C-alpha positions in Angstrom: 80.0 186.5 41.8 83.2 184.5 41.2 85.2 187.7 40.7 83.8 189.0 44.0 84.8 185.8 45.9 88.2 185.8 44.2 88.8 189.4 45.3 87.6 188.6 48.8 90.0 185.6 49.0 92.9 187.6 47.7 92.2 190.4 50.2 92.0 188.0 53.1 95.3 186.4 52.0 97.0 189.9 51.8 95.7 190.8 55.2 97.0 187.6 56.7 100.5 188.1 55.3 100.5 191.7 56.6 99.5 190.5 60.0 102.2 188.0 60.1 104.8 190.6 59.0 103.6 192.9 61.8 104.2 190.1 64.3 107.7 189.6 63.0 108.5 193.3 63.4 107.1 193.3 66.9 109.2 190.3 67.8 112.3 191.9 66.5 111.6 195.1 68.5 111.3 193.0 71.7 114.8 191.7 71.1 116.5 195.0 70.4 118.6 195.0 73.6 120.6 192.0 72.4 123.4 192.8 69.9 125.5 190.5 67.7 127.7 190.5 64.7 130.0 193.5 65.4 133.4 194.1 63.7 136.2 192.5 65.7 138.9 195.0 64.6 139.5 198.6 65.5 137.5 201.2 63.7 139.4 203.7 61.6 136.4 205.5 60.2 133.9 207.2 62.6 131.2 208.0 60.1 128.8 205.4 61.4 129.0 206.6 65.0 126.8 209.5 65.8 128.9 210.5 68.9 132.2 210.8 67.2 131.4 211.1 63.5 132.9 214.6 63.3 136.4 213.4 64.2 139.1 211.5 62.3 139.6 207.9 63.5 142.6 205.8 64.3 142.9 202.0 64.9 142.8 200.6 68.4 143.5 196.9 68.9 143.0 194.5 71.8 144.4 191.2 72.8 141.3 190.8 75.0 139.0 190.7 72.0 138.5 187.4 70.1 136.0 186.8 67.3 134.2 190.1 68.2 133.8 189.1 71.8 135.4 190.5 75.0 137.2 187.8 77.0 135.6 186.4 80.2 138.4 187.9 82.3 137.1 191.4 81.5 133.6 190.7 83.0 132.6 191.9 86.4 130.1 189.1 86.9 132.0 185.9 86.0 135.5 187.1 85.3 138.1 189.1 87.2 136.9 192.6 86.3 140.2 193.2 84.4 140.1 196.1 81.9 140.9 195.0 78.4 144.3 195.2 76.9 144.5 198.1 74.4 147.1 199.4 72.0 147.3 202.1 69.3 149.9 204.0 67.3 150.7 207.4 68.8 148.6 210.2 67.3 150.6 213.2 66.1 150.1 216.2 68.3 148.5 214.3 71.1 149.6 215.2 74.7 147.2 212.7 76.4 144.4 210.2 75.8 141.1 209.6 77.5 139.2 206.3 77.4 135.5 205.7 77.7 133.9 202.2 77.6 130.2 202.2 77.0 127.4 199.6 77.1 125.4 200.6 73.9 122.4 198.6 75.0 121.7 200.2 78.4 121.4 203.9 77.7 125.2 204.3 77.3 126.0 203.0 80.8 129.6 204.0 81.5 131.9 201.0 82.3 135.4 202.6 82.0 136.7 206.1 82.3 140.4 206.9 82.5 142.0 210.3 81.8 145.5 211.7 81.5 146.9 208.6 79.7 150.2 209.1 78.0 151.0 205.5 77.1 149.7 203.9 73.9 149.8 200.3 75.1 147.8 199.4 78.2 148.1 195.8 79.6 145.1 193.8 80.6 143.9 194.9 84.1 145.6 198.3 83.7 142.6 200.3 85.0 141.8 200.4 88.7 138.4 199.3 90.1 137.6 203.0 90.6 137.9 203.5 86.8 136.7 200.2 85.4 133.5 198.1 86.0 133.4 195.2 83.5 130.5 193.9 81.4 127.6 192.6 83.4 124.4 192.1 81.4 121.6 189.7 82.5 122.3 186.0 82.1 122.1 184.8 78.5 121.9 188.4 77.1 124.4 189.8 74.7 125.4 193.5 74.9 127.7 195.6 72.7 130.5 197.5 74.4 132.3 200.3 72.6 135.7 201.5 73.7 136.5 205.1 72.6 140.1 206.4 72.9 140.3 210.2 72.6 143.5 211.8 71.4 143.8 215.3 73.0 146.0 218.2 72.2 146.1 219.1 75.9 145.3 217.0 78.9 142.0 217.9 80.5 141.8 218.8 84.1 138.8 216.5 84.6 137.0 214.1 82.2 133.2 214.3 82.8 131.2 211.2 83.8 131.5 208.5 86.4 131.1 204.7 86.4 127.4 203.7 86.2 126.3 207.0 84.7 124.2 206.9 81.6 122.5 209.0 78.9 125.0 211.9 79.0 127.6 210.4 76.7 127.5 213.2 74.2 128.0 215.8 77.0 130.9 213.8 78.4 132.6 213.6 75.0 131.9 217.3 74.1 133.6 218.3 77.4 136.9 216.7 76.2 136.9 219.1 73.2 137.4 222.1 75.4 140.8 222.8 76.8 141.7 224.4 80.2 141.5 227.9 78.7 138.0 227.3 77.2 139.1 226.9 73.6 137.4 224.2 71.5 139.2 221.9 69.1 141.0 219.9 71.8 140.1 216.5 70.3 142.5 215.5 67.5 141.0 212.1 66.7 139.0 209.3 68.2 139.9 205.6 68.0 137.2 202.9 68.6 137.1 199.2 69.2 133.8 197.3 69.5 133.0 193.9 71.1 130.1 191.9 72.4 129.8 190.2 75.8 127.2 187.5 76.6 126.6 186.8 80.3 126.7 183.2 81.4 
């Protein structure tokens, strides 16, 4: 009888712990749209990014990024909607660059698209309002914004995608790999820089 009661007690305890753990996991899932603790420097290895893992990386830096957070001036909500300052070393063989900035927490919402870039240093506020719409998550929410810089062998006639579009990021990026004559292999390398923004 004692053994039976002991087993019953242990079983109830195990069930309680499992229930508590399930609640913890559910709570974490509810907070999945909020992102923190991202690297504050440019990414030179693309292996951890499913969209550009097939391409070599190069380092992109920004004076608009501090402690892994985009500056307030870059925000569309409480800032001046100024595109971040960016710089990178010229990529050998690249004729032009394309930039995409993506909100990774809202179905890859597109915040910046600029094509036909030949400079490798862009001042803060370089992009026009037609090309850039700054971070604008809900108040108190933190989102992760990735900037991708594509180094292309030949400039593309048109980079796919428009501000506010979502879900088709892979299609937009794949389009850059095809040159004007329909040949693949147009992307030489992809630079990345990652930062968070928390709405006030």
